[in-house]
N, C-alpha and C positions, 0 to 999 in steps of 0.2 A: 503494501499500501504507501502511494506517496506522500509523504511525510514530513515538510521541509520547515524547518526552525531559521531563523535568519533574526541577526543582530546586528542592529546597524552600527560598527565601530570606524573611527578614523582612519585611511588610507593610509598604510605605512609610510614612514620616514623617507625610508631607501629602499628605492625599486629595484636594485640590483641584487640585493641580498636574497637568495633560492629561499634561503631557511626560512627569513622573516615574511618571504610572501605567502609562503605553505602555513607558517602559522596563522596569519591574516584570514586565509582560507578557512581553517579549522574553525576560528574562533565565531567567524563570520556564520557558517552554516552551523554552529554549536554543537561539533562532533566529538568534543568532550566538555566537562566542567572546565567552566575559566580555572587558568592556572591563578597559583598567588603570584603576589608582587614577586617574593622575594625568591624563586624558582630559580636556581643555577643556571640549568640548562636551559631556560627560554623556553622549554616543551619539545625542543628538538628531537628529543630521543622517548619520546610518549611513542607508542604502539603506531596511533592513526599516522602520526607526522612524516614514522619512518615506512607506513607502507603505501603513503602518498610520494614523499619523496623519493625512496630508492626505489619502488616498483612502479605504481598505477602514470606515473608523473615521468619518472624518468624511463620508461618502455611502455607507453599509454596503447600499445598494437599490438598487446599481445596478454592473455589470461595466465590468472594466478589461483593454485589452491592452496586453501587453506593449510594443506599436511605440509607443502613447501615451504612456505611462511612461517608454517608454525617452528619449524627446523631453525631458518634462517634469524626469526626474532626471539627464539627462545620460550615460546607461549605456546601454551596450547591451542588447538585448532578452535576448541569454541570461545577461547578469547578473541582470535582472529575473525573467526565468525558473526561475533558482535560488532565489531569495527566493521567490516563488509556489511551487515545489515542496516548499518545508520547511513551509510554511503549508499547501499540501495535503494532505501526508502527516501534519500534527497534527491532522487535522481540523476545521481551523477556517475553508477555504476548499476551495469546490468549483470546476470547470472547466466548461466547454463548448465546443464547436469546432462550426462554423457557418460560414458564406461567409470565406473570408480568415484573420485573424488569431484565436488562439485567447483565450478570454474568460475572467476570473479574477471569482470573485464571492462575499462571505460567504456561509457558509451558515444559511438561514434568512432571509435580508435583515437580522438583526440581531447587535450584537454578543452581546446574551444567550442567543439561540437559537443563534447558531452555537457558543458555550462548553457548551450543554444537549447539543448531539448531541454533541459531543467529550467529554462526562461518559459518555455512553451507552458511545458504542464501546470508550472508554475501558475503562471496569466491565466490559463484556462480554468485552472479548479477554483482560484483564489476569485476569479469572476463569478463563476459558477455559485459557490459557498454564500457571496454578497448577494445573494439574490433573494436570499430569505431576508434581507433587512425591508425591503419592499412591502412584504407581508406586516413585519411587527413594528413597522414605524409608526407612531402615533404622536408624533409630537405638535401637532396644528400647525399654521401658518405663523404666530405671534412667536417665532424664537428668539429675532435680533432685539435687542435691548436700546433702551432711546440712545445709550453711548457705547459706543463697542471700543474696548482697549485690546491691545495684543492678548494674546496667551501669556499666562505666566509661567514663561519658560519652554525649552520645546526637548521634552527628553527623547533619546535616539528610539527609535521606533522597534520593536521586538515584535516580531513576525512568526506567525506558526499558517504553514497552507498545508492541509490534509485534506486526503479524497473523503469522499462519504463515506458511512459507512450505516448498518442498522443500529437503531436503537436497543441498547439492551437496559435491563431491568433498573426502575427507579430515575431514567432519564428520560429530558423530553427534547421536542427539538431545537427549543433554543437554549437549554443546558449542552447538547450535544456541540451547537454552532460556537458556544462561547467556549467549550474545550476546545474546539480544532482551531481555532481564530486565536487560540491564546490569551484568551480572558479571564482562563483560569488559571494559568499558571503552569509549569511544566507538569507538576504532576497533581492534578485536579483533584483527586479523591475523594471525599464525601461532597465536596464542592459541584460537585458534577450532578448531583441530586435537583430534580425538577425544581424543588420548594427550598433550594439551600439559599443562605444570605446573599453570595454573589449573583444568584441569579435573579433575585428579589430585586438587588439595587440596580442592576441593568435594565429591569423592567422600568423602574421609575425614571431614569434615564429616557429610555424610550417613549416616555408617555409625559413627560416635564417638557416645554419650552426654554423656563429659565433654569441657566445653573441651580444645583443642588447642593449645600453646603452639608459636611460632615455630620452637624449637629442635625439637620432636618431630616438625614438619611438616617441618621443612630435614632432617633426620636420616632419615625414612622414605621421603623422595622423593628425596632426593640433589640436593637442590636449594641455591641460594644463600639463605643467611638474608636477606640484604636484600630480597631480591627475594620471599620466600615474606611477607617484613612486606609489602610494599607491595600484591604479591596481597590477603592478608590485609583489608588497611586499606580497599580496593578495594570489597573484598566486602561489607564492614562501612558503606560509605556508602550501598549499596542499602535497606538498614534490613532486609536478611534473614539478616543474622549480625551476633550482638554479642560485644563483649570484656567480661569479667567476670573476676574474681577466683577463682584456683583454690584452694576452698577446700577441695577435695579434698586439696591438696597441703599444710595446715595442719599435720601432725605431721611431716613434713618441714622447714618452713618453722620450727617450735617447734626443733626440734633443732639447725639451724643458727645460729640466733641464740642459742639457751642455752649452746652448745659455746662461741662467738663469745665470748659475755661473762663464761664462766666464766675462760676462757683470759686475758682480759683483765682482768677486774675481782675475780676471786675469788668464794667463794662467801659473803661476806657481803654484797657487794652482789645477788647475788640473791637471797637470804633478805628483804633490805630493800627496797631502789628496784627489784630484777626480778619483784618479784610473788610470789615463793615463799611467803612469810609470809601475805598478803594474800587470795591465793587458794586456802592449804591444799593446796599442791602436795607428792604424796607424796615423802617424805624419801628414797623407793629411788633417785630419780633424782639426787639429788646424789652418793649412795654409787656409782650408776655412771658421773658426770662422773666421781668422783676414780680409779676403778677404769681409766675409759677405755675403758668399754665400752656406753656409750651412744650406740644407734643408735635412727631413726626408728621404728621397731617397738618398742621400748622404751617410748618416748614415747607412741606410740598406747595401749600394754596399760596404762600408769599414769594416763593420763588419762582412760580409759574411762568412767571414774564422772563425770569433770567437763562440766559442763553446757558444748554449743558455745559458746556465748557468751563464757563465761569462757575458755575456751581463745583465742578472739581477745581478750580481753584480756592474756592471759599473755603473748602474741605482740607485741601492741605495747607493754606493759611491757619488754618485753626488745630493742625497739626492733627488729624484724624486721617484714618483709613480704612479702605473700604474690605469687607470679608470676600473670601475667594471661595468658587464652587465650582463644581465639576459639571461638563456636560456634554453630549455627543460633538462630534465634530460635524460643523455645516448645518447652513440654514435649513434644507431640505435632503432627502434622502440621496439624490442624485450627485449632490455636492461631497455627501460623507464615503459613498461608496468610490468616486474618485479621487477623494484622498487617500483613502487605504492603498487605491491602485498605484497612484503615485510614491507613495511608500514603500512599494514592493519592487517597483521599476529603478527607484533610484539608490537602491541596494545592487539591485542584481546587476545595473550599468557599473556601478563599481568592481563586482564578481569579473563581470567579463572584461575589463581592465586587468586586472591581477590576471585572470587566466591568460590575456595574451601575452603579458610578460615572463609569465611561467612556461609557455609554448617556444617562445625566443629563446628561454634559458636552454629548454631542451633540445633546440636545434641546433643551438652554439657548442654544447656539450655531445 
């Protein structure tokens, strides 16, 4: 079964060091767990690295039996088979069984052809799997906020592209989709159940136009806030979810900052350093602050005529901050699907570039 994991990592600094290029391929395709920072050999003596460097990429035109490689690498045939199974599921290696032992070989007989084949399959499968989003997208039309700020940072995409398979007991179409897209992590465990916390949070995102805060999700689903936060960040790593400033909470944030500064520093500070005079804030707000009747709804009405950017500036001058929330990427389903396909193709373009360099190295050697 085609099962490709992709981790978007920076291209290697040196394009001439063959071992570094192969290590980059291994890390990008998640062919083994990320090695520690203090690894003395930089992973170049790991079994998967030696299989690629000394065999498949060294002589891509021939097939290899686990028995022969086991003797050469000092590992059991079962261990060699495990590494080849990962390469087969990633779409780079194919296998044939004739007389005796199973033989493994690079698809197409070259590095670039194997990557080209992987690209075609990945694009087709990923686009087919994303079709489910059309059925479950229910965010409505009012998705954009009055003020849209850039997402809070951009994590590197961590994608999974897996062929469709029949459901197992306890799963739903949505939970299986989430597992196959990497939304449930590398080992979903109990989270793949149809009613798991991860699935319920994703359903909230599918039905919500505005961003959802960790507090809101935890309260709605009765889940621990730390766990909800970890789940949302795991979603964000796939590139399908973004974290943005809750500008829809602007009035509440201004109210909180305004009342705090009034109690601490008084009316004169608000007028001068707080931006009331500079931004021509209505005097009615000061009156309400003095009376103790100022509420978020009061501020929203009073600042209705003020430009949204000036409201953001006022919040900044008052020392306030907007809360963050998570939401699905894109204003509509087509934008979300296109964003996911773009993430996939961006990583594959890097793989193609490194594959061409590795093939050139092989030609020289």
